[in-house]
Structure formats: C-alpha cells, structure tokens
N, C-alpha and C positions, 0 to 999 in steps of 0.2 A: 504494500500500500504506500509506503514511504517513497519507493522508486517511482510509482505512478504520480504521486503528488509532486515530486521533484521534476519529472518530465513535463507534467502539465504546467507547472510554474515556468519552466524554461521555455515551453512552447508559447505561452501567452506573453512572456517577456519578449520573445522574438517577434511576435505579431505587433506588439507595441512599438518596438524598435523600427520595424519595417514601416509601420504607419507614420511614425515620426519622420523617417527619412523621406517617405513619399510626400508628406506635407512640406518638408523643406524644399524638395525638388519643385513642387507646385509653386512655392513662393518665389522661386527664381526662374520660372519658366520664361522662355524667350517671348518678346512682344509679338502680338498678332501680326501676320503678314499685311503689309500695306499694298493694296492693289494700285496699279499704275494710274487709273482714273482718279483715285483718291488723292494722289499727289497733285494732279491737275486742279481738282476742286480746291484743295488747300492753297495752292499757289494763287489761284484766282481770287479767293476770299482775302488772302493776305494783301494782294495788290489793291483790291477794293478798299480795305481798311486804311491803307496809307495813301489813298486817292491817287494811285498810279494807273491812270487810264490806259496807256500803252501796255503796261504789264498785265492788266485784267483782260484787255482786248485780245492779246496773243493767245489766250486760252479759249476764246469764243470759236464756235464752229464755223464752217465755211458759209453757212446761211447768214450768220451775223456779219461775217467779214464782207459779204456782198451787199448786205442791206445798209450798212453804215459806212459813209465815206471816210470817216476818221475815228480814231480811238476816243476822242473827246465827245463826238456825237453819240457813240455807243454808251459812253459813261453817263452822259446826261439822260439818255433814254432809260437807262437802268434806274437812275435815281428817281425820275419822274413817273416811272411805271410801278412804284410801290415796293421796290426791292432795296430801299435804303436800310432796312433792318440787317441785311447781310453785311453791308458796309460798316454799320455801326455795331456789329456784334463784337463781343469780347472773347468768345470761345466757340468752338464747334467740335462735334464728335460725330463719328459715322455710325449709322445704324445698319440695317440690312440692305443688301443690294440684290437686284434680279437681272440676270442677263436676258435681254429682249431680242437677241440675235447673236450671230458670231462676233460681231464687232459693235455691239450696242448694249448699254446698261442703264438701269435706273438705280440711283444711289440715294438712300435716305440720309439726310444730314440734320442733326439737331443743333440749333444755335441758341446762345444766351446773349441777349442784348446788354448794352451798357446800363440800361435801367432794370436789368434782371428779367426782362420779358423773355418768354420762351417761344421759339419758332421751330417749325419743322419744314424742311425744304426737300423736294424731290428733284434731284438733278438728272437730266437725261443727257447722256454722253454717247459719242460715237468715236470709233477709232478711225481717224483720217490718215492720209499719207504722212502728215507731220506729227502724228501721235493722237492721243485721246483729247477730244475737244468738247466743250459744253455746247449742247444744242438747245437747251431750254431748262428752266427752273420753275417749279410750282412752289410758292411760299405760303405757309399757313401759320397764323398766330395760334399758339397753344395756351390753354389755361395754366395758371400757376406762375411761380417765380423760380428762377434759377439762382445758382450761387457761383 
C-alpha cells in the first residue's frame, strides 16, 4: 500500500509539474501571425492619424486611385464622408477576417477613439499587383466606452 501511495504521489506531482511547464510555455507563446493585409490597414490608419494624405492614399485600391486626382482630394473625401473616427482613433485591434476570394478579404477592425468611443470597421481589401490595397470600409459606432 505504501508503494502505491508513493507512486500515486509521484504521478500526481509529475502531472502538476507538466501542467506548470505547459502554463509557462503558454505564457511565452509567440505572437499571433500578422496577415499581410493587416499591415496595410495598420499603415493606412497610422498615416491617417498623422494626417499624411500621400501615405494613406498609397494604400487605397486602384478604384480610389482612379477616382481621386490627388492624395489630398482623397483625404478630404474620407474626412467629409464620416470616416474621421478612424483618423482620430487612439488604438485599433483586429478581429476576425473572411477570405471572399483568392485575393480578397474582409477584415474586422475595432477602434477606440480619443474620446473613448468604440467603433467597428469592416475593411474590404484586394491583392493588387502592388500588394494588398483597401477597396472600401464600413464604419459602425458601437455602444460602450473603450480604454
């Protein structure tokens, strides 16, 4: 009986040790993979935040490039079309994404405004010859406040 109790104690101790090591490994797990289109979204949002019209315009899709004669015209159109919460955001995080074709995706982005308002944006992007580009954004104000 003593041998059984010693083996059982050793077995449970080993399980506890393995669990502790697994938790430690989880704590230092590598960051989630950043998708290439997420880098484009982040770059465009950062350009908007610092009011860099050419920087933001370079990530716009071919349709926007043809529609607007200059980066400044694009920038003004974005501001006057109700998208200023993106420019005035203090942070953003990525939610789920869905591939809508071989070279097309819809990416959910959650934004926190400077006034702590919450927004949810759905970015439509396509992979063009010069990389992933933003083809459109649907922006929705959400209830609550962010931090």
